[in-house]
N, C-alpha and C positions, 0 to 999 in steps of 0.2 A: 504494500500499500504506500502511496505517495502521500507525505504529509508535511504541513507547515505549522509546527507548534511555536508559539511565542511565550516565553516566560516573562511575565509582568511581575517583577520583584520589588517589594517594599524595602527601601533602604532608609526609612525614617529613623529618627534618634531612638525610638523605643525598641528597634530591632537589636540594639546593643545590650538590652536587658536579658538577664537569664531566662531561659525557657520556662523553668519551673523553679521554685524557691530553693530547692536543695540540688539544683543541677549547676554544673560548671559551664555548660554550653550556652552561649548567646543564641538568640532567636536567629540572627543573620547567619550563624555558623550552620545551624540546622537547615535553614533555607538554601544556603549555598551547597551543602552536602547533598540535599535532595535533588537539586537541579543538576549538579555534576553526576550524581548517580544515574539520573534520567538520561543524559546525553551519553554516558559511557555504555549504557545497554545497546545503544544504536550505533556505536562507533563503526565505521566501515560501511554503513548503509547509505548508499547514494540517494535513496529515495526520500530521505528525511533532511530537511532544511530547517534549522532552528534559529530563531532571533531572540534578543534579549532586550527588554525595556525595564529600566529602573525608575523608580519614583521615591521622592522624599516630598518636599514642598512643591517641586515641579517634577515632571518626567521627561526622560530622554531616551531615545533608541541608542543602543551601544553599537558602535561601528566596530567591525573587525578589520584587521590589517590584511591587505593583500599586496601582491607585488606591484600592481599597476593602479589599483584604486581600492576604495574601502567598500566593504560589504556590510549588509545588514543581516542577511540570512547566511548561516554557516552550513554548508553541505557536509554531513557527517561522514560521507565517503571520501572526502579530501582531508588527508592527515593534517596539513597546515591549517585548515580552517577549524577542524576539530580542536587541534592544539590551542589556537588562538581563543576560541570560545571557552575552553576549559580554564585558561589562563585568566580570562576576564571575569569568570564565575568564581573560581576558587584557588587561583594561583597567587603567587607572591605579589603580583601586580593587579590584584583583583579591583574591579571598578565598583564593587558593591560595598561602600563604606557608610555605615549608618549615620544619618544627620538629617534634621529637618522635620517638618510635619508629615502628614500622611495624605498625599493627593492621589487617591486611587483612581478617580475619575480621569485625570490627566494620563495616567499610565494606560488605562483601558482604551481611551481615545486613540493614543498613538498606536497601540497594537491593532485596534480595529482598522485604522487607516492603512497601516502596513499590510494586513491581509487583504483588505479591499482593493488596494492599488498593485497587488502583486501580479506579476506576469503569469504565474502559475495558477491559472483559473481552474484546473481539474484537480488540484490536490485538495485533500481534506485539511480543513484549517482549524486550529485549536488555540485558545488562550488559556494559559495556565497562570492564574493569579495566586501569588504567594504573599500574604499579608498577615500581620498580627492583630489587626483591629479595624475600627471604624475610621472613615475620613475625617481628618482634622483640618484639611485645606482643600481649596478648589481653584481651578483657573477659569476666568470668565473673560470672553471676548468683548471689549468694551465698544469696538466699532460696529459690530453686528448685533450687539445685545443678546448674545447666546453663548452657550458652552460649546466650544468647538476645537479643532486642531489645525494648526497652521503648519504644513509640511515644510515650508521654507520661509522662515521669518524675515530673511533679507531680500526677498522677492519684493521689488518696489511696486509691482502691480498688485500685490495682495498683501500690503503691510496691515498687521493686526497687532493692537496693543492688548497685552494681556496683564491681568492682575491676579496675583496669587494671594488669597485671604486665608488667614488662620481662623478656624472656628473655635469659639469658646476661649 
């Protein structure tokens, strides 16, 4: 089966807390280990392309390194793409550092648009949300008076101002 799963991972400040009172593992460690375990099960499978979106106060898609350009989806059949995704999730240079509020909506909007705009129209598409709680922030498009996602904030033809608001 051809699949496009996207991990939408909470990197808010509370993810640095311990999972349970008597545990030494932080929530972020458990989330990283879970995502890493998932991709390791599919290593070598060229039918699986995985993307990573992280969110704290705001969300962003995680770009992977490639020789000629950056990638969003890692093909798990390509060793260099798998290795880069693994490093971004759980390596020494992981990009998943806890900080900020919990803007789940921003993360889900980015994942939705990545899947919706994917050239792989026939693949099964999945969003895997990993969070420890309720939203404590949201992003609001002040120009269009709506919640939305701007795929290219530097596009002068589609400039959108966003506000990130903390709840409570």
